[in-house]
C-alpha positions as CSV (number, residue, x, y, z in Angstrom):
1,X,62.0,111.7,45.0
2,X,58.9,113.8,45.4
3,X,56.5,115.3,42.8
4,X,58.6,114.0,39.9
5,X,61.8,115.7,41.3
6,X,64.9,113.9,42.6
7,X,66.5,115.7,45.5
8,X,70.2,115.6,46.2
9,X,73.1,117.7,47.6
10,X,73.3,119.8,44.4
11,X,69.7,121.1,44.5
12,X,68.7,120.9,48.2
13,X,70.6,122.9,50.8
14,X,69.9,120.7,53.9
15,X,71.1,117.6,52.1
16,X,74.6,119.2,51.7
17,X,75.0,118.6,55.5
18,X,74.9,114.8,54.9
19,X,78.5,114.6,53.8
20,X,80.4,111.4,54.4
21,X,83.8,110.5,53.0
22,X,82.8,106.9,53.3
23,X,79.9,105.2,51.5
24,X,76.5,105.6,53.2
25,X,75.5,101.9,53.6
26,X,72.0,102.2,54.9
27,X,69.2,104.3,56.2
28,X,66.4,103.8,58.8
29,X,63.1,105.7,59.3
30,X,61.6,105.8,62.7
31,X,57.9,106.2,63.7
32,X,58.3,110.0,63.8
33,X,59.5,110.2,60.1
34,X,63.1,111.0,61.0
35,X,65.5,109.4,58.6
36,X,68.9,108.1,59.8
37,X,71.7,107.6,57.2
38,X,74.8,105.8,58.3
39,X,78.2,104.5,57.1
40,X,80.1,101.4,58.4
41,X,82.4,103.6,60.5
42,X,79.7,104.7,62.9
43,X,78.9,108.1,61.3
44,X,75.2,108.8,61.5
45,X,73.1,111.7,60.1
46,X,69.6,112.3,61.2
47,X,67.1,114.2,59.0
48,X,63.9,115.2,60.7
49,X,60.6,116.3,59.2
50,X,61.6,120.0,59.6
51,X,64.6,119.2,57.3
52,X,67.1,119.6,60.2
53,X,70.2,117.5,59.8
54,X,72.3,116.4,62.8
55,X,75.5,114.5,62.8
56,X,76.6,111.8,65.3
57,X,79.8,109.8,65.3
58,X,80.5,106.5,67.2
59,X,83.8,105.2,65.8
60,X,84.5,103.0,68.8
61,X,81.6,100.7,68.3
62,X,83.3,98.8,65.4
63,X,82.0,98.2,61.9
64,X,78.4,99.3,61.8
65,X,76.0,97.0,59.9
66,X,72.5,98.0,60.8
67,X,70.5,100.5,62.9
68,X,66.9,100.0,64.2
69,X,64.9,100.8,67.4
70,X,63.9,98.3,70.0
71,X,60.4,98.0,71.4
72,X,61.5,100.2,74.2
73,X,62.3,102.9,71.6
74,X,66.1,102.6,72.2
75,X,68.5,102.7,69.3
76,X,70.0,99.3,68.5
77,X,73.3,99.2,66.6
78,X,74.4,95.9,65.1
79,X,78.1,96.0,64.7
80,X,81.0,93.6,64.1
81,X,81.7,93.8,67.9
82,X,78.2,93.0,69.0
83,X,75.0,94.8,69.8
84,X,75.0,98.4,71.2
85,X,72.1,100.3,72.7
86,X,71.4,103.9,73.5
87,X,68.3,105.8,74.5
88,X,69.3,108.8,72.2
89,X,72.1,109.6,69.8
90,X,73.5,112.3,72.1
91,X,74.6,109.5,74.4
92,X,77.4,107.0,73.7
93,X,76.0,103.5,73.0
94,X,76.9,100.7,75.4
95,X,77.6,97.2,74.4
96,X,74.7,95.0,75.5
97,X,75.9,91.8,73.9
98,X,79.4,90.8,72.8
99,X,79.3,88.9,69.6
100,X,81.6,88.3,66.7
101,X,79.4,89.3,63.7
102,X,80.4,88.7,60.1
103,X,77.4,90.2,58.4
104,X,73.8,91.3,58.8
105,X,70.9,90.9,56.4
106,X,67.7,92.8,56.8
107,X,64.7,90.4,56.4
108,X,61.7,92.8,56.6
109,X,60.9,95.9,58.6
110,X,63.1,95.7,61.7
111,X,63.8,91.9,61.4
112,X,67.3,90.9,60.5
113,X,69.5,87.8,60.3
114,X,73.0,87.8,61.9
115,X,75.9,85.7,60.6
C-alpha cells in the first residue's frame, strides 16, 4: 500500500514474479530495505529497492517457519529440522543446530520463541 493504492500481481509487473503454488507464510525486511517472502517449503523470493525479484529454493531444509538475519548479517532459517545459516541466498544453508521444532512465534523484531 502506497499513496492510497494497493499493489498486487494484477497491477504491478514485478510482483508477478512472486508466484508460489503454496501459501506465503511470512516476510522479512532487512536493513537495506530488501523484502523476503517465503513459504513453508523453503521457497524464498527477494524484492529489492530497485523492484528486482529473485527466487531461491531450499526444499531440503525441512518445513520453514521463520527467516531473519544474525548479528553477523547471515541469514538464519528456523525450520522443523533445526537452525540453518548461510551468508547469502546463493549458497545452500548449513544446519548449525539440530532441533525438533514444532512451531515458532515471532515476539518482536527479530526475537522469536521456539516450541
